[in-house]
C-alpha positions as CSV (number, residue, x, y, z in Angstrom):
1,S,273.8,186.7,138.5
2,H,273.7,188.5,141.9
3,S,270.4,190.2,141.2
4,D,268.7,186.8,140.5
5,L,270.2,185.4,143.7
6,R,268.9,188.4,145.7
7,E,265.4,188.0,144.2
8,R,265.5,184.3,145.2
9,L,266.7,185.0,148.7
10,K,263.8,187.5,149.3
11,A,261.6,184.4,149.4
12,Y,263.4,183.2,152.5
13,E,263.2,186.5,154.3
14,N,259.8,186.0,155.9
15,T,260.2,182.4,156.8
16,G,261.4,182.9,160.4
17,L,264.8,181.4,159.5
18,T,267.9,182.7,161.3
19,P,270.5,184.4,159.1
20,E,272.7,181.3,159.7
21,Q,270.0,179.0,158.4
22,V,269.5,181.2,155.3
23,Q,273.2,181.1,154.7
24,E,273.2,177.3,155.0
25,L,270.4,177.1,152.4
26,K,272.3,179.4,150.1
27,E,275.5,177.2,150.4
28,R,273.5,174.1,149.8
29,D,271.9,175.6,146.7
30,T,275.3,176.6,145.3
31,A,276.4,173.8,143.0
32,K,279.6,172.1,144.2
33,K,281.8,169.6,142.5
34,P,281.7,166.1,144.0
35,I,285.0,164.8,145.3
36,K,286.9,161.5,144.5
37,T,285.2,161.3,141.2
38,K,285.7,158.4,138.8
39,G,284.3,157.7,135.3
40,L,282.7,154.4,134.7
41,K,283.2,153.1,131.2
42,N,281.0,150.9,129.1
43,F,282.1,148.0,126.9
44,H,283.3,150.4,124.2
45,G,285.4,152.4,126.6
46,N,283.1,155.4,126.7
47,I,282.4,157.0,130.1
48,Y,278.7,156.6,130.7
49,K,278.5,157.7,134.3
50,V,280.7,159.5,136.8
51,V,280.5,158.5,140.5
52,G,282.0,160.3,143.5
53,E,281.3,161.6,146.9
54,C,279.2,164.7,147.9
55,S,281.6,167.4,149.0
56,N,279.2,168.4,151.7
57,C,278.3,165.1,153.4
58,G,280.5,162.5,151.8
59,C,277.7,160.3,150.6
60,G,277.9,158.5,147.2
61,V,276.6,160.5,144.2
62,N,276.6,160.0,140.4
63,S,276.3,162.2,137.4
64,F,272.6,161.4,136.9
65,M,271.9,163.3,140.1
66,M,271.4,167.0,140.3
67,F,271.3,167.0,144.2
68,C,272.7,164.7,146.8
69,D,270.0,162.3,148.0
70,Y,271.2,162.6,151.6
71,C,271.8,166.3,152.3
72,G,270.3,168.1,149.3
73,Q,273.5,169.7,148.2
74,R,273.2,170.9,144.6
75,L,275.9,169.1,142.5
76,K,278.0,170.5,139.7
77,W,279.1,167.9,137.1
78,E,281.4,168.9,134.3
79,A,282.4,167.0,131.2
């Protein structure tokens, strides 16, 4: 909710960050769907992992990751 987000952002207010830096952190903490996703199937034909690219930096990510290892973008995986 917006009130929760406002409360979380208050923690950034006294860090000396510019408004642009705070906005960048907000964007990175907003879960985004990876792009070019593909489900990997096991021997029985069931998808066990989804792989794709981070929509922020393009690095490889998989559905066991909550954040991109390279840029820290929060990832949004859906069934």
